[in-house]
C-alpha positions in Angstrom: -5.3 -21.3 -9.0 -3.0 -19.1 -11.0 -4.0 -15.7 -12.5 -2.2 -13.2 -14.7 -3.3 -9.8 -13.7 -2.8 -6.4 -15.4 -2.8 -3.7 -12.8 -4.8 -1.8 -11.6 -7.1 -4.5 -10.3 -10.6 -4.5 -11.8 -13.7 -5.6 -9.9 -13.8 -8.7 -12.1 -10.2 -9.6 -11.2 -10.9 -9.2 -7.4 -14.1 -11.3 -7.6 -12.3 -14.3 -9.0 -9.3 -14.5 -6.8 -9.2 -16.5 -3.5 -6.8 -17.0 -0.7 -3.8 -19.1 -1.7 -4.2 -18.2 -5.4 -0.9 -17.3 -7.1 -1.0 -14.0 -9.1 1.4 -12.8 -11.7 1.1 -9.0 -11.6 2.0 -6.7 -14.5 1.7 -2.9 -14.1 2.4 -0.1 -11.7 3.2 -0.9 -8.0 4.4 1.7 -5.4 6.9 1.0 -2.7 6.4 2.3 0.9 7.7 1.0 4.2 7.0 2.2 7.8 8.8 5.6 7.6 6.9 6.5 4.4 3.6 5.1 5.8 4.1 7.3 8.9 4.5 10.4 6.7 1.4 9.6 4.6 -0.6 8.9 7.8 0.5 12.3 9.2 -0.5 14.0 6.0 -4.0 12.4 6.2 -4.3 13.5 9.8 -3.3 17.1 8.9 -5.9 17.3 6.2 -8.6 16.0 8.5 -7.5 18.5 11.1 -8.1 21.4 8.7 -11.8 20.3 8.5 -12.6 21.7 12.0 -9.3 22.9 13.3 -9.2 20.3 16.1 -8.1 17.0 14.5 -6.6 14.0 16.3 -3.2 13.6 17.8 -1.2 11.6 15.2 0.8 9.9 18.0 -2.3 8.6 19.7 -4.7 7.7 16.9 -5.5 4.0 16.9 -5.0 1.7 14.0 -8.7 1.1 13.8 -9.5 4.7 13.0 -10.9 4.8 9.5 -12.3 7.2 7.0 -15.8 6.1 6.0 -19.2 7.8 5.9 -18.3 9.4 9.2 -14.7 10.2 10.0 -12.7 11.6 12.9 -14.7 13.4 15.6 -17.9 12.7 13.7 -16.8 14.6 10.6 -18.7 13.5 7.5 -16.2 12.4 4.9 -17.6 13.5 1.5 -16.2 12.6 -1.9 -14.9 16.1 -2.1 -13.0 15.7 1.2 -11.7 12.3 0.2 -10.4 13.8 -3.1 -8.6 16.5 -1.3 -6.9 14.1 1.1 -5.8 11.8 -1.7 -4.3 14.7 -3.7 -2.2 15.6 -0.7 -0.4 12.2 -0.8 2.5 11.2 -3.0 0.4 9.1 -5.3 -3.3 8.4 -5.9 -4.2 5.6 -3.5 -7.4 4.8 -5.3 -6.9 1.4 -6.9 -3.2 1.4 -6.0 -1.0 -1.5 -4.9 1.8 -0.9 -2.3 4.8 -3.2 -2.0 6.4 -3.1 1.4 9.9 -2.8 0.0 13.2 -1.1 0.8 15.5 -2.3 -2.0 19.2 -2.5 -1.7 21.2 -0.2 -4.0 21.2 -1.1 -7.7 24.5 -2.3 -9.1 25.6 -1.0 -12.5 23.2 -2.2 -15.2 20.5 -3.0 -12.8 17.1 -1.3 -12.5 16.9 -2.0 -8.8 18.8 -3.9 -6.1 17.5 -6.9 -4.2 13.7 -6.4 -3.8 12.5 -8.8 -1.1 9.4 -7.9 1.1 9.4 -6.2 4.5 7.4 -7.6 7.4 3.9 -6.2 6.9 3.0 -5.9 10.6 5.2 -2.8 10.8 2.6 -1.0 8.6 -0.5 -2.2 10.5 -1.1 1.0 12.5 -1.3 3.1 9.3 -3.1 0.7 6.9 -6.8 0.8 7.7 -7.2 4.5 6.9 -5.2 4.0 3.6 -7.5 1.2 2.7 -10.6 3.3 3.4 -9.1 6.0 1.1 -8.9 3.6 -1.8 -5.8 1.5 -1.5 -6.6 -1.8 -3.2 -3.6 -4.1 -2.7 -0.6 -4.7 -0.5 2.4 -7.0 -1.0 4.6 -8.0 2.0 5.2 -11.0 4.3 3.7 -12.2 7.5 0.5 -11.8 9.5 -1.8 -8.7 9.6 -3.7 -7.5 12.6 -7.5 -8.0 13.0 -8.0 -4.3 12.3 -6.2 -4.6 9.0 -7.9 -7.8 8.0 -11.3 -6.2 8.7 -10.4 -3.2 6.6 -9.2 -5.3 3.7 -12.5 -7.2 3.6 -14.6 -4.0 4.2 -13.0 -2.4 1.2 -12.8 -5.3 -1.1 -9.0 -5.2 -1.2 -6.4 -7.9 -1.2 -3.2 -8.7 0.8 -0.5 -10.7 -1.0 2.7 -12.3 0.0 6.0 -12.2 -1.9 8.6 -14.8 -1.2 11.0 -13.7 1.6 14.7 -14.4 0.8 14.1 -14.2 -2.9 14.8 -10.5 -3.4 17.4 -11.0 -6.2 14.9 -13.1 -8.2 12.0 -10.8 -7.6 14.1 -7.8 -8.8 14.2 -9.4 -12.2 10.5 -8.8 -12.5 10.9 -5.1 -11.9 11.5 -3.3 -15.2 11.6 0.3 -14.1 12.0 2.2 -10.8 11.6 5.9 -10.1 11.7 7.7 -6.8 8.6 9.9 -6.6 8.5 11.1 -2.9 10.5 11.3 0.4 13.9 11.0 -1.3 15.5 11.9 2.1 14.4 8.5 3.4 16.9 6.8 1.2 16.0 3.2 0.7 12.6 3.9 2.3 11.7 6.6 -0.3 8.5 6.0 -2.2 9.2 4.5 -5.6 7.0 3.9 -8.6 7.8 0.5 -10.1 6.7 -1.1 -13.3 6.6 -4.9 -12.8 6.0 -7.8 -15.2 4.7 -11.2 -14.1 5.6 -10.4 -10.5 4.7 -13.5 -8.5 2.6 -13.2 -5.3 0.4 -15.4 -3.2 -3.0 -14.1 -2.0 -3.2 -14.3 1.8 -6.3 -12.2 2.7 -9.2 -11.4 0.4 
């Protein structure tokens, strides 16, 4: 079934969509690939570390580590703590959609260059904790780990696929693009996009 969705997702939107539905998204989407995910993950870990001064080693924390009622080392993650962590990140994760994208440089007159999806598995290590902090949707291509799948379902989120190899066509649905964080990462900087009728297929719900 096809659905035209105005972002951010509402609970009503999420209740009606099913795997293999085609969505046409209109609204704000953020870009982030593995380098940006690593930085966001490290920021979360640093914030958690300040809770008791002995947080986890960011190089050894497993993908299954999540923020829920009880977080790292038994720390209780309250709404106040969650708010502080989210504010330390480049954008508010709560209700957000991330597109795993590193676009090519824009040519004169273009908003953005080719905008095809990156393989999603590269972000799997960092994704469960972002979902537990409020991330609601992800766009990429390929399979996700069992830990990510569990986190998607636990948080009522959605994983969507964009068509690989169709970056030039997908870029036509992107009406504005602004770098908002990690500019030193070049093509992997975090961007805020405004998209219109951006086509995706639901893979995990």
